[in-house]
DSSP file (Angstrom, degrees, kcal/mol; ACC not computed):
  #  RESIDUE AA STRUCTURE BP1 BP2  ACC     N-H-->O    O-->H-N    N-H-->O    O-->H-N    TCO  KAPPA ALPHA  PHI   PSI    X-CA   Y-CA   Z-CA
    1    1 A X              0   0    0      0, 0.0     2,-0.2     0, 0.0    59,-0.2   0.000 360.0 360.0 360.0 138.3   46.7  337.6  258.3
    2    2 A X        -     0   0    0     57,-1.5     2,-0.2     1,-0.1    56,-0.0  -0.609 360.0 -88.4 -90.3 154.8   44.3  338.3  255.4
    3    3 A X    >   -     0   0    0     -2,-0.2     3,-1.4     1,-0.2    -1,-0.1  -0.449  32.0-144.1 -65.4 125.6   40.8  339.5  256.0
    4    4 A X  T 3  S+     0   0    0      1,-0.3    21,-2.6    -2,-0.2    22,-0.5   0.593  96.7  55.0 -71.6  -9.1   38.5  336.4  256.5
    5    5 A X  T 3  S+     0   0    0     19,-0.2     2,-0.6    20,-0.2    -1,-0.3   0.480  82.7  98.4-100.2  -3.5   35.6  338.1  254.7
    6    6 A X  S <  S-     0   0    0     -3,-1.4    19,-0.1     1,-0.1    -4,-0.0  -0.756  80.6-121.2 -84.9 119.5   37.5  338.9  251.6
    7    7 A X        -     0   0    0     -2,-0.6    17,-0.2    17,-0.1     2,-0.2  -0.251  17.8-130.4 -63.2 143.5   36.7  336.2  249.0
    8    8 A X        -     0   0    0     15,-3.0     5,-0.1     1,-0.2    -1,-0.1  -0.514  42.3 -80.1 -82.4 160.6   39.4  334.1  247.5
    9    9 A X    >   -     0   0    0     -2,-0.2     3,-2.3     1,-0.1     4,-0.3  -0.219  45.5-106.4 -58.4 154.5   39.6  333.7  243.8
   10   10 A X  G >  S+     0   0    0      1,-0.3     3,-1.5     2,-0.2    -1,-0.1   0.862 119.4  55.7 -51.7 -42.9   37.2  331.1  242.3
   11   11 A X  G 3  S+     0   0    0      1,-0.3    -1,-0.3     3,-0.0    -2,-0.1   0.550 107.3  51.0 -73.0  -4.9   40.0  328.6  241.6
   12   12 A X  G <  S+     0   0    0     -3,-2.3    -1,-0.3     2,-0.1    -2,-0.2   0.259  81.9 126.1-111.7   9.2   41.0  328.7  245.3
   13   13 A X    <   -     0   0    0     -3,-1.5     2,-0.5    -4,-0.3    10,-0.2  -0.273  64.0-114.8 -65.9 153.8   37.5  328.1  246.7
   14   14 A X  E     -A   22   0A   0      8,-2.2     8,-2.2    10,-0.1     2,-0.9  -0.808  18.3-134.7 -92.6 125.9   37.0  325.2  249.2
   15   15 A X  E     +A   21   0A   0     -2,-0.5     6,-0.3     6,-0.2     3,-0.1  -0.722  29.3 174.9 -79.6 111.1   34.8  322.4  247.9
   16   16 A X  E     -     0   0A   0      4,-2.1     2,-0.3    -2,-0.9    -1,-0.2   0.772  61.2 -15.6 -93.4 -30.2   32.6  321.9  251.0
   17   17 A X  E >  S-A   20   0A   0      3,-1.4     3,-2.4    18,-0.1     2,-0.3  -0.939 102.6 -42.2-160.4 177.9   30.2  319.3  249.5
   18   18 A X  T 3  S-     0   0    0      1,-0.3     3,-0.1    -2,-0.3    21,-0.0  -0.295 128.0 -10.4 -55.5 111.1   29.1  317.9  246.2
   19   19 A X  T 3  S+     0   0    0     -2,-0.3     2,-0.5     1,-0.2    -1,-0.3   0.449 110.8 111.0  80.7   0.4   28.8  320.9  243.9
   20   20 A X  E <   +A   17   0A   0     -3,-2.4    -4,-2.1     2,-0.0    -3,-1.4  -0.934  40.1 178.3-116.2 128.9   29.1  323.5  246.7
   21   21 A X  E     -A   15   0A   0     -2,-0.5     2,-0.3    -6,-0.3    -6,-0.2  -0.916  13.7-151.1-123.4 149.5   32.1  325.8  247.0
   22   22 A X  E     -A   14   0A   0     -8,-2.2    -8,-2.2    -2,-0.3     3,-0.1  -0.932   9.1-172.2-121.5 149.2   32.9  328.6  249.5
   23   23 A X        +     0   0    0     -2,-0.3   -15,-3.0   -10,-0.2     2,-0.3   0.499  68.7  18.0-118.5  -9.1   35.1  331.6  248.9
   24   24 A X  S  > S-     0   0    0    -17,-0.2     4,-1.9   -10,-0.1   -19,-0.2  -0.930  84.4 -94.6-153.2 175.5   35.4  333.2  252.4
   25   25 A X  H  > S+     0   0    0    -21,-2.6     4,-2.3    -2,-0.3   -20,-0.2   0.797 119.4  55.9 -70.9 -28.5   34.9  332.4  256.0
   26   26 A X  H  > S+     0   0    0    -22,-0.5     4,-2.2     2,-0.2    -1,-0.2   0.938 109.6  46.0 -66.9 -46.2   31.3  333.8  256.2
   27   27 A X  H  > S+     0   0    0      1,-0.2     4,-2.6     2,-0.2    -2,-0.2   0.885 111.4  54.4 -60.9 -38.4   30.3  331.4  253.3
   28   28 A X  H  X S+     0   0    0     -4,-1.9     4,-2.5     2,-0.2    -2,-0.2   0.938 108.0  47.9 -61.4 -48.1   32.1  328.6  255.1
   29   29 A X  H  X S+     0   0    0     -4,-2.3     4,-1.3     1,-0.2    -2,-0.2   0.915 113.2  48.2 -60.2 -43.6   30.2  329.2  258.3
   30   30 A X  H  X S+     0   0    0     -4,-2.2     4,-0.6     1,-0.2    -1,-0.2   0.906 112.6  48.1 -64.3 -42.0   26.9  329.3  256.5
   31   31 A X  H >X S+     0   0    0     -4,-2.6     3,-1.0     1,-0.2     4,-0.6   0.880 106.0  57.9 -67.0 -38.0   27.7  326.1  254.5
   32   32 A X  H >< S+     0   0    0     -4,-2.5     3,-0.8     1,-0.3    -1,-0.2   0.837  97.6  61.5 -62.6 -32.6   28.8  324.2  257.6
   33   33 A X  H 3< S+     0   0    0     -4,-1.3    -1,-0.3     1,-0.2    -2,-0.2   0.787 110.7  40.2 -63.5 -26.5   25.3  324.8  259.2
   34   34 A X  H << S+     0   0    0     -3,-1.0    -1,-0.2    -4,-0.6     2,-0.2   0.434  92.0 111.9-101.0  -2.2   23.8  322.8  256.4
   35   35 A X    <<  -     0   0    0     -3,-0.8    39,-0.1    -4,-0.6    40,-0.1  -0.508  64.0-129.4 -79.1 137.8   26.4  320.1  256.1
   36   36 A X     >  -     0   0    0     -2,-0.2     4,-2.4     1,-0.1     5,-0.2  -0.383  25.7-110.7 -75.9 162.7   25.6  316.6  257.1
   37   37 A X  H  > S+     0   0    0      1,-0.2     4,-2.6     2,-0.2     5,-0.2   0.877 119.7  53.6 -61.8 -37.0   27.8  314.7  259.5
   38   38 A X  H  > S+     0   0    0      2,-0.2     4,-1.6     1,-0.2    -1,-0.2   0.910 109.6  46.7 -65.4 -42.3   29.0  312.4  256.7
   39   39 A X  H  > S+     0   0    0      2,-0.2     4,-1.0     1,-0.2    -2,-0.2   0.897 112.8  50.9 -65.4 -39.6   29.9  315.4  254.5
   40   40 A X  H >X S+     0   0    0     -4,-2.4     3,-0.8     1,-0.2     4,-0.7   0.930 108.5  51.0 -62.9 -45.7   31.8  317.0  257.4
   41   41 A X  H >< S+     0   0    0     -4,-2.6     3,-0.6     1,-0.3    -1,-0.2   0.831 102.5  60.9 -62.8 -31.6   33.7  313.8  258.1
   42   42 A X  H 3< S+     0   0    0     -4,-1.6     3,-0.4     1,-0.2    -1,-0.3   0.824 105.9  47.2 -64.5 -30.3   34.7  313.6  254.5
   43   43 A X  H << S+     0   0    0     -4,-1.0     7,-2.7    -3,-0.8     8,-0.4   0.643 112.7  52.5 -80.2 -15.5   36.5  317.0  255.0
   44   44 A X  S << S+     0   0    0     -4,-0.7    -1,-0.2    -3,-0.6     5,-0.2  -0.459  77.8 160.9-121.5  57.0   38.1  315.7  258.2
   45   45 A X    >   -     0   0    0     -3,-0.4     3,-1.8     1,-0.2     2,-0.2  -0.054  54.2 -61.2 -72.6 177.1   39.8  312.5  257.2
   46   46 A X  T 3  S+     0   0    0      1,-0.3    -1,-0.2     3,-0.0     3,-0.1  -0.413 122.8   0.3 -61.2 123.9   42.5  310.7  259.1
   47   47 A X  T 3  S+     0   0    0     -2,-0.2     2,-0.3    -3,-0.1    -1,-0.3   0.486 122.2  75.2  77.9   1.8   45.5  312.9  259.3
   48   48 A X    <   -     0   0    0     -3,-1.8     2,-0.3     4,-0.0    -1,-0.1  -0.990  50.0-168.1-144.9 156.3   44.0  315.8  257.4
   49   49 A X     >  -     0   0    0     -2,-0.3     4,-2.3    -5,-0.2    -5,-0.2  -0.840   5.7-169.2-141.7  99.5   41.5  318.6  257.9
   50   50 A X  H  > S+     0   0    0     -7,-2.7     4,-2.0    -2,-0.3     5,-0.1   0.818  85.1  55.1 -62.2 -31.4   40.6  320.3  254.7
   51   51 A X  H  > S+     0   0    0     -8,-0.4     4,-2.3     2,-0.2    -1,-0.2   0.967 111.9  39.3 -69.0 -52.6   38.8  323.2  256.5
   52   52 A X  H  > S+     0   0    0      1,-0.2     4,-2.6     2,-0.2     5,-0.2   0.865 114.6  54.9 -68.2 -33.3   41.7  324.3  258.7
   53   53 A X  H  X S+     0   0    0     -4,-2.3     4,-2.8     2,-0.2    -1,-0.2   0.929 109.7  47.2 -62.1 -43.5   44.2  323.8  255.9
   54   54 A X  H  X S+     0   0    0     -4,-2.0     4,-2.4    -5,-0.2     5,-0.4   0.914 111.4  50.6 -64.2 -43.4   42.2  326.1  253.6
   55   55 A X  H  X>S+     0   0    0     -4,-2.3     4,-2.5     1,-0.2     5,-0.9   0.928 114.4  44.2 -61.0 -45.2   41.9  328.7  256.4
   56   56 A X  H  X5S+     0   0    0     -4,-2.6     4,-0.9     3,-0.2    -2,-0.2   0.932 114.9  48.5 -65.0 -45.3   45.6  328.6  257.0
   57   57 A X  H  <5S+     0   0    0     -4,-2.8    -2,-0.2    -5,-0.2    -1,-0.2   0.877 126.2  24.6 -62.4 -39.5   46.5  328.6  253.3
   58   58 A X  H  <5S+     0   0    0     -4,-2.4    -2,-0.2    -5,-0.2    -3,-0.2   0.711 137.2  21.6-105.3 -23.0   44.2  331.5  252.3
   59   59 A X  H  <5S-     0   0    0     -4,-2.5   -57,-1.5    -5,-0.4    -3,-0.2   0.512  80.5-141.7-122.7 -10.1   43.7  333.6  255.5
   60   60 A X     << +     0   0    0     -5,-0.9     2,-1.2    -4,-0.9    -4,-0.2   0.833  42.5 157.9  49.6  39.0   46.7  332.7  257.6
   61   61 A X     >  +     0   0    0     -6,-0.7     4,-2.0     1,-0.2    -1,-0.2  -0.708  12.3 167.8 -97.7  86.4   44.4  332.8  260.7
   62   62 A X  H  > S+     0   0    0     -2,-1.2     4,-2.2     1,-0.2    -1,-0.2   0.805  74.8  59.3 -68.2 -30.4   46.3  330.6  263.2
   63   63 A X  H  > S+     0   0    0      2,-0.2     4,-2.0     1,-0.2    -1,-0.2   0.945 107.5  45.0 -63.8 -48.0   44.0  331.8  266.1
   64   64 A X  H  > S+     0   0    0      1,-0.2     4,-1.8     2,-0.2    -2,-0.2   0.928 112.5  51.0 -62.4 -45.7   40.9  330.5  264.3
   65   65 A X  H  X S+     0   0    0     -4,-2.0     4,-0.9     1,-0.2    -1,-0.2   0.895 108.8  52.4 -59.9 -40.4   42.5  327.2  263.4
   66   66 A X  H >< S+     0   0    0     -4,-2.2     3,-0.6     1,-0.2     4,-0.3   0.902 109.4  49.0 -61.8 -42.0   43.6  326.8  267.0
   67   67 A X  H >< S+     0   0    0     -4,-2.0     3,-0.6     1,-0.2    -1,-0.2   0.809 107.4  56.0 -68.4 -30.1   40.0  327.4  268.3
   68   68 A X  H >< S+     0   0    0     -4,-1.8     3,-1.5     1,-0.2    -1,-0.2   0.696  84.0  85.5 -75.5 -19.0   38.7  324.9  265.8
   69   69 A X  T << S+     0   0    0     -4,-0.9    -1,-0.2    -3,-0.6    -2,-0.1   0.814  91.2  45.5 -56.1 -34.4   40.9  322.0  267.0
   70   70 A X  T <  S+     0   0    0     -3,-0.6    -1,-0.3    -4,-0.3     2,-0.2   0.583  90.0 103.4 -86.8  -8.9   38.5  321.0  269.7
   71   71 A X    <   -     0   0    0     -3,-1.5     3,-0.1    -4,-0.2    -3,-0.0  -0.483  43.1-178.4 -78.1 143.7   35.3  321.1  267.6
   72   72 A X        +     0   0    0     -2,-0.2     2,-0.3     1,-0.1    -1,-0.1   0.406  59.3  45.3-123.3   0.5   33.9  317.8  266.5
   73   73 A X  S  > S-     0   0    0      1,-0.1     4,-2.1   -33,-0.0     3,-0.3  -0.967  80.4-111.0-145.1 161.1   30.8  318.7  264.4
   74   74 A X  H  > S+     0   0    0     -2,-0.3     4,-2.4     1,-0.2     5,-0.1   0.826 113.4  55.4 -64.1 -33.4   29.9  321.2  261.6
   75   75 A X  H  > S+     0   0    0      2,-0.2     4,-2.1     1,-0.2    -1,-0.2   0.900 109.3  47.1 -66.9 -39.6   27.5  323.3  263.8
   76   76 A X  H  > S+     0   0    0     -3,-0.3     4,-2.3     2,-0.2    -2,-0.2   0.906 110.9  52.3 -68.0 -41.2   30.3  323.9  266.4
   77   77 A X  H  X S+     0   0    0     -4,-2.1     4,-2.5     1,-0.2    -2,-0.2   0.938 109.7  49.9 -56.8 -47.1   32.7  324.8  263.6
   78   78 A X  H  X S+     0   0    0     -4,-2.4     4,-2.7     1,-0.2    -2,-0.2   0.907 109.8  50.3 -60.0 -43.5   30.2  327.3  262.2
   79   79 A X  H  X S+     0   0    0     -4,-2.1     4,-2.1     2,-0.2    -1,-0.2   0.904 111.6  47.6 -63.1 -42.2   29.7  328.9  265.7
   80   80 A X  H  X S+     0   0    0     -4,-2.3     4,-2.1     2,-0.2    -2,-0.2   0.918 113.4  47.9 -65.4 -43.9   33.5  329.3  266.2
   81   81 A X  H  X S+     0   0    0     -4,-2.5     4,-2.9    -5,-0.2     5,-0.3   0.924 111.2  50.4 -64.0 -44.7   34.0  330.8  262.8
   82   82 A X  H  X S+     0   0    0     -4,-2.7     4,-1.6     1,-0.2    -1,-0.2   0.893 110.1  50.2 -62.2 -39.5   31.1  333.2  263.2
   83   83 A X  H  X S+     0   0    0     -4,-2.1     4,-0.7    -5,-0.2    -1,-0.2   0.925 113.0  46.8 -63.4 -43.3   32.4  334.4  266.6
   84   84 A X  H >< S+     0   0    0     -4,-2.1     3,-0.9     1,-0.2     4,-0.5   0.931 114.1  45.1 -66.0 -46.9   35.9  334.9  265.1
   85   85 A X  H >X S+     0   0    0     -4,-2.9     4,-1.7     1,-0.3     3,-0.8   0.750  99.6  71.6 -73.5 -20.3   34.7  336.8  262.0
   86   86 A X  H 3X S+     0   0    0     -4,-1.6     4,-1.4    -5,-0.3    -1,-0.3   0.833  91.5  59.2 -59.4 -31.5   32.3  338.9  264.1
   87   87 A X  H << S+     0   0    0     -3,-0.9     4,-0.4    -4,-0.7    -1,-0.3   0.805 106.7  46.8 -67.1 -29.2   35.4  340.6  265.5
   88   88 A X  H <4 S+     0   0    0     -3,-0.8     3,-0.4    -4,-0.5    -2,-0.2   0.796 106.2  57.4 -82.7 -30.3   36.3  341.7  261.9
   89   89 A X  H  < S+     0   0    0     -4,-1.7    -2,-0.2     1,-0.2    -1,-0.2   0.827 104.7  52.5 -69.0 -30.8   32.8  342.9  261.1
   90   90 A X     <        0   0    0     -4,-1.4    -1,-0.2     1,-0.2    -2,-0.2   0.675 360.0 360.0 -78.7 -17.4   32.8  345.3  264.0
   91   91 A X              0   0    0     -3,-0.4    -1,-0.2    -4,-0.4    -2,-0.1   0.486 360.0 360.0 -73.7 360.0   36.1  346.9  263.0
């Protein structure tokens, strides 16, 4: 697993909303707090989840992805991500 607070290269950033990109899990949590339900749903279409796919592709954090499966709104996603990365900040 890669460190979730280490930014990914610019070309691998996740487009979270129109004109906004995130490069690490902390930025992702902060952006999710400001995301509308419509923007969140656009990331979570039928049969795909751009957020968890990005986390798996760039941070290989299966534990975090597993915890996110039950969340249904951007604020809950942000809370789960912040709790998970908090464990890395204390190390």
